[in-house]
N, C-alpha and C positions, 0 to 999 in steps of 0.2 A: 346298179352299175356293173358293167361287164368288165372283168379283169383284163381281157384281151384289149378292150378299148383303152383302159387305163394305161396299159403297157405301150400301146401305139402312141398315145398322147405324150407320155413321159419320155419318149425317145426323140422328141422335137426340141427346138430352141426354146429358151425360157419365155420369150414373148409369145411364142406359138402355144405353149402350154397354157398360159394365161387366157388367150383367146379361146382355145378349145374348151377349157374348163367353164368359161362363161357361156359359150354356146351350148355345152352339155347341160348346164344348169337351166338355161333358158328353154331348151327343148323339153326337159323334164317338167318344168312348170307349165309349159304351153300345151303339152299333150299328156293328159292323164292316162296312166297305164301304158306309156310308150315302151316298146321293146327295143333294147339297145344291143347290137351285135357287131362283131367285126366280120365283114363280108367283102370279098374282092379286095382284101387288104386295107379297107377303110371302115371307119365307124358308120354304120347305117342305123337309122331309126325308123321303126315301123309302128303303125297304128292298125289294129285289127288285121294284121297280116299284110298290110299295104305299105309300100315305101312312102315315107314322109319326108325324110331329110338324110343328107350325107355330109360328113365333114372330111375334107381331104387336105392333107398338109403337103406342101411343096417347098422347095428350097427357100423361096422369098415370100410365101403367102400361105394363108389358110383360106380354102374355098369352102363355102357353105351353100349347099344346093337343096332346094325344096322341090318336091314333086307335086303333081296335080295343080299346077300353077298357070294354067291356060288363061284364066280370068284376071291374073295379076299383071298389071302393066309394067313394062320395063321402066327403069329410072336411070337415065344417062349418068354414067360415072358411079353408079351404085349397084343396080340390079340388072343383069343381062339375061336374055333368053338363051336357052340351050335346046337343041333338037328343033322340034316344030313349035316351041314355046310352051310345052307342057312342063318344062323344068325351068327354074330361074336360079341364077347363081350370083353370089356376092363374093368378091375376092378381097380379103383383108390383108393388108401389108403392115409391117412393123411401124408403129407410131400412128396408125389410123385411129380416128375417133369413131368408134362403132356404135351405131344406134341399135342396141339390143332390143329396145322396146318396139322399134319398127319391125325388126326381124321377127319378134314374137307375134306381132299382129299379122304379119304375112303368114307365118306358120299356122296360126290359129285359123285363118281363112282357108288355107290349102288343105287342112286336115279335118275341117268341119264335117265333110261328107264321107270320110273314110270309116 
C-alpha cells in the first residue's frame, strides 16, 4: 500500500473512506502484483506498467474507472463508457449498494492481457 494513496483516501468523508478501502482491497485481490501510486492527484493502479484502474473522489461520489475496457458493455445506471469506450466508469454515491464482486469480475477481464 502506498502512503500517498492512504493519505488521499483519509482526507475524504467517512463513507468515501469505506468505499475507497473496499475498492482498494478488491483491486489488490483481483490484480496480483498490482502497483499502487498517487498520480495526477488520484490513486492509480498498474499491472506490468499499464494502467488498470483509477479511484477519484469528488464532493458527492467516488468514481472507479477501469482501462482496457473496450469489450466490456455499458450497463445503464451502473457502468458508463468514457472516451471512445476503452475506459468504463462507475460512480458510487453515499448509500449505494455496490456490487464489488461484479467490479472485480470486470477488472479481472480488463487486466487479463496486461
